[in-house]
Each structure stands twice: as structure tokens, then as C-alpha cells.
N, C-alpha and C positions, 0 to 999 in steps of 0.2 A: 245627384238623380243616375251619374255615371256610379258603379261599382267597383271600387276598386280591389283588386288580387294582388298578392302579392308575386307571384309565379305564373307564369304564363303558359304552358303545358295545360296542356285540355285537362287531362285527369285531373291537377291539381286545383286546377278555375272547376273542373266540377264538386270537388269535395268542397270545398273553400266556399261553396255557394249551399249548396245540398247539407253538407254534414255542417256548415260555421255558422256566419251571422245571416246569410240567406234562409235560410230552416223554415225558422217563424217565417215568414210572408214566403214561402214557398208552399207551406202548409194551411194558409190562414186564410183559404179559397172563400169561402163561404163571401172573408169582409169587403170582398171583388169583382164578385161572380160573375157580373154583366163585363166586366171589362176583363175575365179568364174565359170568355166566353169568342170575346175579340180577337184574344192572343189566339185562340187553337185554333178561328174559320182563316185568321191569316194565316197561320202557319198552314195549314191545310190548303190552304190558297196556293202557294209557293210550291211543297210538296206535289199538287193535280197538274200543274201548269208544262206547257211543254217546255221550257225553259229551265227550270228547274235547277237545272247543273250548273246555271246561270247568278237566279237568284235565290235562292236556297242557304242565304249566308246572314249568319252563324249556322255551320252545321251541326246537328244534336249530340253536345257532348252526352253520352248516357252509360254506365259502367252496364259490365255484363255482372246480372246478377249473381255467373257460375263461374265468372275470372274478372278479378278485381283487379285484375290488374289490365285490364283491354278493356277498350270504348264498344259497347254492342253494334252498334250501325256502322256501317263503313261506305262514305258517299262515293268511291270507286265499286259495288259492290252494288249497293242500293239506290242511290240517286241519275248516277249518270245509265246501268245498265240494266237497272231494274224496273216493271212499269210500278206505277200507286197499285195496281193488286196485287202483285208480287208483295211489295211492302205490307197488304193491309193481312196477306197469308200470313207473313212475316212478325209482326206482328199479335196475331192471332196466336201465335203457336207457343210464342213468347207475351205469355200475358204479365209474367210479372213484371217487363217494359214499362204497361200503359204507367203508372204513376211518375216513375221516375221520370220520363218523357214529359208529363207534366209539368212535373219541377223543372225540367228545364226549359219548357218555354214560357214559364211563370218567371225563372231566375236571371235567365239571360236579355228578359226585357230590360233594353235602357233608353226608357223614357220614360214619364212621369204622363200619366198618363192614371185619366181620375173620370169617372161617369159625373155628369151636371144635372141635380136635381133640377124639377121643375123651373121652379124656380129664377132657378139662372142657367137659366136654355134663351137658345136664339127662338123666336119664337117663327120667323121666318123661313128658317133654314124647312122647313116643317118635317121633323121626325124628331122620337123621344129618342134613338141612339144619338145620341152626342157626350162630347172626350173632350175637358180639357186635354190638352196634347203638346207635352214641352219635351221635347228629341234632340235637344242640343244641352251637351254638355255645359256645365258652369262656366269654363273655359271661354268655352263662344259665347255664351247668351255677356257673360262682362264683354267683352270685344262687339257685340251685337249694341249695349245699353251705350258703352261711349261710342261707338259710330250714330245713334241716337241722339246724343247729344250735341253732334256737329250737324248733323243734314236734316235730323227726323225719321219722322217713318209717315208710313200707312198699311194699311191691312187688301190682301189682295188669295183669292183663291188655286189653289193649286190639284189637280185630279190625275190621279195614278190608277191603274186600273189594283184589285185587291190585290193580287200574287204578287205586289210587288215593297206590299208593307208592312211585310213580317222581317224587310233588311231595314228601309227603314229604322223602324223603331227599336231596331239596335245598332244601326249603325250611321242614324241622322240620313236630314237631306241631303243628298250628294247632285254636281253639276255630272250628272250623265252621259250629258253630249259629247259623243264622240268612240263613246267606249263603247264595252260589251254589251251595259245596260240601259241602251238606246233600244225604248221602243219605236217614239214615236220620230218621225225627221224633223229636222235643225232645223228649219228653212230662214230665223234669223240669226243664226252664231249657236253659239256656245254660251249655256248658262244654267239656270233653275229658270220654267216658263211656267208662268204665273199669272191670272187676268184677273182686274176688277168684277168682270160680269161674271156670273154663276155659269149660264151655258153655256162658255169656252170650255172650262172646268170641271164640268159634270161633260162633258162630249170624251172628255183621257180617263173617265174612271173607271170604264165598261162599256157605255152606251154610245150609242152616234148619231141619235137620235133625241137631243133634250128635254121631259116632257113638264109640263108645272105638273105637280101633286097638290094640294090643298090639300090633302086630309094626311095626322101626320098616322106616323105607322102607332098604334096601340100598346102591339107588345113588349113585353121588357128584355127580354132573351131574343140574341138569331133564330129565328124560323125554318132560313130560306138560307142554299146556299151561291143561291144569286145577287152576289152585293155591289154594291157600287157604292166607295169609298168619294172623300175630300175635303181636306184638308182647307181650314181659314188660316194661313202665313200673316206675321210683321214683316213687312223689309222693307231696306232703307232705302229713302228717297236720293239719291246720293244721284251725283252724272255718271254715274255706271251701269247706274237702273237705263237700262234701255225700252222706250215703249214705242210699238209697233203698233200706232194704235190702242185697241184692248188685248193684244198679245206683250207681256213684259217682258223681258228675259234679263235676269240678276246672273253675272258672271261671274262675281264674289261671293261664294259660298255663306261664308259667311256675314254676308247682310239678309238672311233668310230665315228666320225662324218660324217653326211650326206653333201655333199657341190655338184649334180648336181644332178639331178631327167627326168628323159626321157620317157616318153610317142608313144609308138607303140597303129595302129587302124585295126581292122580287121586280129587279129589276124599275123601280120607281126611284126618282128624283127629286130633290125641292124644287124650291118655284127658281123657274131660268130666267127672269128679271131684277134680278138682284143685283145690287149694284153698292162696289163699297165704297165708291166716293162722296153718295149720295151723303149729306148730312145727319138724314135722319137713323142709317143703318148705323153711320159709326158712331152715332152716341148710342145707340144698344147695344154694339161691341164693347165701347168703353164700358159702358155699364156691368159689364157682364164681366168682363174679361180682369179692367184696373184696379180692382180689391186682391182678384190669385195670384197676378200675375210683380204689380207696379209696388204692392206695397211688402215686400220680400228683401 
């Protein structure tokens, strides 16, 4: 899932991804159009956020067509000092950068994210925008599986505003408690916050009043900028996992791996009463996820 590069310099990495082994993936946009649509929406949300100087990470590595030795975007100029409208004006003037930027959005994604066909979707989530999401690098996934053999695992939701997912897909789900990345409080201590109850995690996805939505969204592509996102994660059930009622805190980042990702439009959310600990819910999760992850 992680794409290796020999050199860590931004210009080298950019050339490697867009001109080398990743050039084909970046060009074949049509094969994963809905995923690309989602990646662009996440990037835009991070850029439009008042917290953009913190969460717009990584920053675009796009070579200036007029000067191949330099990068076209400078975070000190555009992200921190400039507003979104100023950035948009610059992009309009520099039309040749539109495609390189799109290439970067695609090739910089370090997660394995695939749109699920209807037959493999979790119906109780009530959205057609469902994705298989593996955001952990192979080494972390291996450590997770080792821990799972020792302690077992279960599933829980993790909600976060869409502006944060641009970074999550590239840096993984991290423990943001007591760091500059923390957006909400850490009432139960440091760790990754999860919940087996959907309504609790929906509350952190962008809405403060989760509602039940029994009608799935039918559009194939995202039609709105008002998006709510929630992930279904697998978490190790060791003694490190702290359970405070329906609020769980996992201080060990290696013990949490994303499995599914759900997107809702226009402020809608799914069923607020889903409990991942119910046998029928667990059975449906394993029906969808078992052959796609554990057989590899």
C-alpha cells in the first residue's frame, strides 16, 4: 500500500510518482473515478478549513511548468498567508497546474481505498458511498495481525470531519490527543477515540445532532460539499483498550486499523442506532470484509 521512493527530496519523489511507476495509476483516472472524486473532495475540504496550515499535510509537490527546478506551490505563501479565493485565482491563472495537481492528489494517496460494489456493501449504513479502506502500511498491518492472534479484535466506529481525512489517507490514523492536530477534547485521556455505537461517532463527523436516514443516497458521484465521513475500524481487544461506556480509547495506534469508509451528503447520516457488538452486525461485517482482507 505504501509506495516506496528512493529519495526523500520532494522533487525526486514527485518525479518518481508522476513520471515513473505511478504514472500509469495517475493517468487511469477512469478506473477509479469515484475514489478520485472522494480524494479531491478531501483535499478541497482540508484547503478550505481554517486549520489548513495544520491539517493540509502533506502539502502538494507540484513542479512549476515554467521552472522545472522549483515547486509551483509554496505553503508559506499560499496555505498560511493566502485565502482560498486567492489560491483559486492563482490556480485559474496557472491552468497548466490543474492536471499536475490532480496527479499529485492521486499519487500521494498512501491508502488502499476501493469503492465497494452494491453486493459487498453494508446495507445498514444507508449510503451508496462505501469504500474498503486500508490506511495502515504493511508493517503496521503485520503488527496488528500478530496482536490479534494474542488478544482478539472487534469493530468500532471512528468519526472525524472530512477536512482531516486528506491527512489520514496519507499519514494513517494517528493518536492526535494533546497535539496540534487535536480538534475535540480528550476527556478520557490520550488515544484514538472510537465507539461501538454509530451515533456517537457520527457526532464527530461534522454534525452535532446525528439523525437516522433510511433512504440511501443514489448518486454515483459526490454532489455536495457538505460531507460527513465515518470509518469502521478493527481494534485489538487487549487490556490497553480503555472502555468508558460506549466511548473507547485506544492509546496504542498500532492496535487500530481502518477497514471501511462511509460518506454522506448534505448533512445526512446513517442509522444512529448501529451497535457493532450485536451478533447480526458483526456477522454482516465479516461477510463483507472476510474474503477481502483476511484471505490476503
